[in-house]
C-alpha positions, -999 to +999 in steps of 0.1 A: -019+113+108-017+102+072-011+065+062-005+047+030-015+010+032+004-017+013-015-039-011-016-069+012-029-047+041-059-037+019-066-073+010-063-083+047-088-055+056-112-070+031-107-107+035-086-115+066-088-087+092-077-111+119-042-110+104-039-073+114-027-065+149-049-044+172-027-013+168-030-013+130-067-019+131-072+010+156-051+034+135-068+024+102-103+027+117-097+060+135-117+086+116-092+113+125-066+095+104-063+098+066-059+064+051-047+060+015-041+032-010-019+038-040-035+034-074-005+011-080-020-014-057-049-019-080-026-026-109-006-050-088-038-069-078-051-069-114-018-083-128-016-110-101-052-119-106-048-122-144-017-145-138-037-167-115-014-158-085-042-141-066-077-153-058-101-126-046-135-139-035-168-125-049-154-095-068-133-087-098-102-065-096-120-035-112-146-035-083-119-030-057-115+008-060-152+013-052-148-011-022-118+009-010-138+041-011-168+025+007-143+015+034-132+051+037-098+045+021-088+072-003-071+063-036-038+081-040-029+084-077+008+082-084+020+113-101+042+116-131+069+134-111+068+106-085+073+080-112+100+100-129+119+107-096+117+072-082+153+066-093+163+086-063+152+058-039+184+040-032+185+003-036+185-019-005+199-054-003+175-082-011+146-061-022+137-054-058+099-055-060+090-026-083+055-022-069+069-020-033+096+004-043+072+027-061+048+027-032+077+033-008+088+063-029+052+076-031+050+073+007+082+092+013+074+118-013+040+125+003+052+123+039+029+094+046+035+066+071+035+033+053+015+005+068+029-029+058+036-063+073+066-067+049+098-070+071+119-059+041+104-024+043+124-015+075+155-012+054+140+019+038+135+037+071+171+050+070+161+065+036+132+084+050+103+059+051+080+062+081+068+027+088+040+013+109 
């Protein structure tokens, strides 16, 4: 299977793996699965870090892509067509986060299962999002 992890899932893997349930840990650590992180996640982390809204211990945001690769998480670059076609993702009530919406669209476009703990994501399942 192929999975796209949400930004907070990546940070939990690095700093707070106890926040992840056993099912998610087993799936993400299974070498038969392909686990991706969107390049958008690194932009999101960098912006929040610069604004003082995110504290990451012992590393700078620009070191995180290397850490992801060391963990066996592949970086999935968002393509121009994914960005240009993201308007096709219908709006859902009470969810406007542009990073989330872009990653949800990227997940749908690439037929990936999204791994997130964000309960707002379930509203996108009726629009084609596979969610774990």
